[in-house]
C-alpha positions as CSV (number, residue, x, y, z in Angstrom):
1,M,-4.9,15.2,-11.8
2,L,-2.7,16.9,-9.2
3,F,0.4,16.3,-7.1
4,V,0.4,17.7,-3.6
5,T,3.6,18.4,-1.8
6,A,4.9,20.7,0.9
7,T,7.9,22.6,2.2
8,D,8.2,20.1,5.0
9,T,6.4,17.2,6.8
10,D,3.3,17.8,8.8
11,V,2.5,21.1,7.0
12,G,-1.0,20.1,5.9
13,K,-0.8,18.1,2.6
14,T,-3.4,15.6,3.7
15,F,-5.7,18.2,5.1
16,F,-5.5,20.1,1.8
17,S,-6.1,16.9,-0.2
18,S,-9.2,16.1,1.7
19,K,-10.5,19.7,1.2
20,M,-9.8,19.5,-2.5
21,L,-11.5,16.1,-2.9
22,N,-14.6,17.3,-1.0
23,R,-14.7,20.5,-2.9
24,M,-14.8,18.7,-6.2
25,I,-17.6,16.4,-5.0
26,A,-19.6,19.3,-3.5
27,A,-19.3,21.3,-6.8
28,G,-20.8,18.4,-8.7
29,K,-17.8,17.9,-10.9
30,Y,-17.4,14.2,-9.8
31,E,-19.2,11.5,-7.9
32,P,-17.0,10.1,-5.1
33,E,-16.3,6.9,-6.9
34,Q,-15.0,8.8,-9.9
35,I,-12.1,10.3,-8.0
36,A,-9.2,8.8,-6.1
37,Y,-6.5,9.6,-3.5
38,Y,-3.1,8.0,-4.1
39,K,-0.4,8.0,-1.4
40,P,2.6,6.3,-3.1
41,V,4.7,6.1,0.0
42,Q,3.5,6.2,3.6
43,T,5.7,6.1,6.7
44,G,4.8,6.0,10.4
45,L,1.9,4.6,12.3
46,D,-0.4,7.6,11.7
47,K,-1.7,6.9,8.2
48,D,-2.6,9.8,6.0
49,Y,-5.0,7.6,4.0
50,D,-6.9,6.9,7.2
51,F,-7.6,10.7,7.5
52,I,-8.9,10.7,3.9
53,A,-11.1,7.6,4.6
54,D,-12.6,9.3,7.6
55,N,-13.2,12.7,5.9
56,C,-13.8,11.8,2.2
57,P,-16.4,8.9,2.2
58,G,-16.7,7.1,-1.0
59,V,-13.4,8.2,-2.5
60,A,-11.1,5.4,-3.6
61,I,-7.8,5.2,-1.7
62,Y,-4.5,3.6,-2.9
63,N,-1.1,3.1,-1.5
64,S,2.0,1.4,-3.0
65,Y,4.5,1.4,-0.1
66,D,3.6,1.5,3.7
67,F,6.3,1.4,6.3
68,S,5.9,1.5,10.1
69,F,8.8,3.7,11.2
70,P,8.3,7.5,10.8
71,A,11.3,8.6,8.8
72,S,12.4,9.4,5.3
73,P,11.0,6.8,2.9
74,H,14.4,5.4,1.9
75,F,15.3,4.8,5.6
76,S,12.0,3.3,6.6
77,A,12.1,1.0,3.6
78,G,15.6,-0.2,4.6
79,L,14.4,-1.1,8.0
80,E,12.0,-3.5,6.5
81,N,14.5,-4.8,3.9
82,Q,12.6,-3.2,1.0
83,R,13.5,-0.7,-1.7
84,I,11.1,1.8,-3.2
85,E,10.9,1.4,-7.0
86,L,9.8,4.4,-9.0
87,T,8.7,2.1,-11.8
88,K,6.1,0.5,-9.5
89,I,4.7,3.8,-8.5
90,I,4.4,4.8,-12.2
91,A,2.7,1.5,-13.0
92,D,0.3,1.8,-10.1
93,F,-0.6,5.4,-11.0
94,K,-1.4,4.3,-14.6
95,E,-3.7,1.6,-13.3
96,I,-5.4,3.9,-10.8
97,S,-5.9,6.7,-13.4
98,S,-7.4,4.2,-15.8
99,Q,-10.1,3.5,-13.3
100,H,-10.9,7.1,-12.1
101,D,-11.5,10.4,-13.8
102,Y,-9.4,12.4,-11.3
103,V,-6.6,11.4,-9.0
104,I,-4.9,13.5,-6.3
105,V,-1.4,12.2,-5.5
106,E,0.1,13.1,-2.2
107,G,3.9,13.0,-1.7
108,A,5.8,12.2,1.5
109,G,7.4,15.1,3.2
110,G,8.9,17.6,0.8
111,L,10.2,17.4,-2.8
112,A,13.8,16.7,-1.9
113,V,13.0,13.6,0.3
114,P,14.9,10.5,-0.9
115,L,13.0,7.5,-2.0
116,N,15.9,5.1,-2.4
117,S,19.7,4.9,-2.6
118,Q,19.6,5.4,-6.3
119,G,19.1,9.2,-5.9
120,E,15.4,9.2,-6.8
121,L,13.4,11.8,-4.8
122,V,9.8,12.6,-4.1
123,A,10.1,15.3,-6.8
124,D,10.8,12.5,-9.4
125,I,7.3,11.0,-8.7
126,A,5.7,14.2,-9.8
127,R,8.0,14.6,-12.7
128,K,7.6,11.0,-14.0
129,L,3.8,11.2,-13.6
130,E,3.8,14.6,-15.4
131,L,1.5,16.2,-12.9
132,P,1.0,19.8,-12.0
133,V,2.0,20.6,-8.4
134,V,0.4,22.4,-5.5
135,L,2.9,23.4,-2.8
136,V,1.5,23.6,0.7
137,I,3.5,26.1,2.9
138,R,3.7,26.9,6.6
139,P,1.9,30.0,7.8
140,D,4.6,30.9,10.3
141,L,8.1,32.1,11.0
142,G,10.7,30.8,8.4
143,T,8.2,30.1,5.7
144,I,9.6,32.7,3.2
145,N,13.0,30.9,3.0
146,H,11.5,27.4,3.1
147,S,8.9,28.2,0.4
148,L,11.2,30.0,-2.0
149,L,13.9,27.2,-1.7
150,S,11.2,24.6,-2.4
151,I,10.0,26.5,-5.4
152,E,13.5,26.9,-6.9
153,F,14.2,23.2,-6.3
154,A,10.9,22.3,-8.1
155,K,12.0,24.5,-11.1
156,R,15.4,22.8,-11.3
157,R,13.6,19.4,-11.4
158,G,11.4,20.5,-14.2
159,L,8.2,20.7,-12.1
160,S,5.3,23.1,-12.7
161,I,3.9,24.6,-9.4
162,V,0.5,25.8,-10.4
163,A,-0.6,27.1,-6.9
164,L,0.5,27.7,-3.4
165,T,-1.8,27.0,-0.4
166,V,-1.4,27.5,3.3
167,G,-1.4,24.5,5.5
168,G,-4.1,25.1,8.1
169,G,-5.2,21.8,9.4
170,N,-3.3,21.9,12.7
171,R,-3.1,25.7,13.3
172,E,-5.4,28.3,14.7
173,A,-5.1,32.0,14.0
174,S,-3.0,33.8,16.5
175,I,-4.7,36.1,19.0
176,D,-1.7,38.4,18.4
177,P,-2.5,40.7,15.5
178,L,1.1,41.5,14.9
179,I,1.9,37.8,14.4
180,N,-1.0,37.5,12.0
181,N,0.2,40.5,10.0
182,R,3.7,39.0,9.9
183,D,2.4,35.8,8.5
184,K,0.2,37.5,5.9
185,D,3.1,39.7,4.8
186,A,5.3,36.6,4.4
187,L,2.7,34.9,2.2
188,N,2.4,38.0,0.0
189,I,6.2,38.2,-0.4
190,I,6.3,34.5,-1.5
191,S,3.6,35.0,-4.1
192,E,5.2,38.2,-5.4
193,L,8.7,36.8,-5.7
194,S,7.7,33.4,-7.1
195,G,4.9,34.7,-9.4
196,I,2.6,31.8,-8.1
197,E,-0.9,32.6,-6.9
198,Y,-2.6,31.2,-3.8
199,L,-5.3,28.7,-3.8
200,E,-7.7,29.1,-0.9
201,L,-10.2,26.4,0.0
């Protein structure tokens, strides 16, 4: 079981989740029907679970809350006169995990994103589900600060980040070698300062 989060939105959580799911199937660890993808909260018209459905055939897909407006979950839920309940997410996960051998849970945005007006955050999903966390980080300017802040926040919330990975679903390598060297240097600094290794797929 794994919880996938990121330093920001549109960093590559869903792309990483799809790669991880397909890697486990290709390695023969699981049959597609034995594993599941769970997106507790989805906002916006572009659905992450649609990407998983298109790229991970046979994998079961689950979602607890789905809102049309692309915004922080608490705001999108309010527009539809709904409130996100952490207790429902916990109950849904227990049901899903009872039916599958392995579940990848993907958060919405980053760890400090609010779920509701009661102060519950995306980080609380991972904490309540007691899942190890993979943090997807940006491979570009500003990633050192964003990544280290996310790691420190995770620690304060009692989360265990087991690996870092670079979001690469929407980015091609730069033709400028200096920019590529800058990005590689940033990733090395993050790993050294945090003590967390990278997971490459």
